[in-house]
C-alpha positions in Angstrom: 44.1 -2.8 28.8 45.7 -0.2 26.5 43.6 1.8 24.1 45.4 0.2 21.2 44.5 -3.3 22.5 40.9 -2.2 22.8 40.8 -1.1 19.1 42.6 -4.3 18.0 39.9 -6.4 19.7 37.1 -4.2 18.2 38.7 -4.6 14.7 38.9 -8.4 15.2 35.2 -8.6 16.2 33.6 -6.0 13.9 36.2 -5.5 11.2 38.3 -2.4 10.8 35.7 -0.4 8.8 32.8 -1.1 11.1 34.5 -1.0 14.5 34.7 2.8 14.7 31.2 3.2 13.5 29.8 0.7 16.0 31.8 2.4 18.8 30.3 5.8 17.8 26.7 4.7 17.3 25.8 1.9 19.8 24.9 2.9 23.4 26.2 0.3 25.8 23.4 -0.2 28.4 25.8 -0.8 31.4 27.6 2.4 30.7 24.7 4.5 29.4 26.8 5.9 26.6 28.7 4.7 23.5 32.2 3.2 23.6 33.5 6.4 22.0 31.8 8.6 24.6 33.1 6.4 27.4 36.7 6.6 26.1 36.3 10.4 25.9 35.0 10.4 29.5 38.0 8.5 30.7 36.3 5.2 31.5 38.9 2.4 31.6 39.1 0.5 28.4 38.8 -2.9 30.1 35.4 -1.7 31.5 34.3 -0.6 28.1 35.4 -3.9 26.6 33.4 -5.9 29.1 30.4 -3.8 28.2 30.9 -4.5 24.5 31.2 -8.3 25.3 27.8 -8.1 27.1 25.9 -6.9 24.1 27.6 -8.8 21.3 29.0 -12.2 20.6 32.7 -11.9 21.2 34.9 -15.0 20.6 36.1 -16.5 23.9 39.7 -15.9 22.9 39.1 -12.2 22.8 37.3 -11.9 26.1 
């Protein structure tokens, strides 16, 4: 998954204004860090997206 795809999905789930804040503030238990930190550490975006899906209700069409 490309980074742009990841952010498009985040925007679809949380809204454009809240997606970046959520990615900055919420620690993903399976990764032990926030989505923003994981991106910075080079974790694959599909792995990050799966972690996001585990902690929030993501519509099936976006999974």
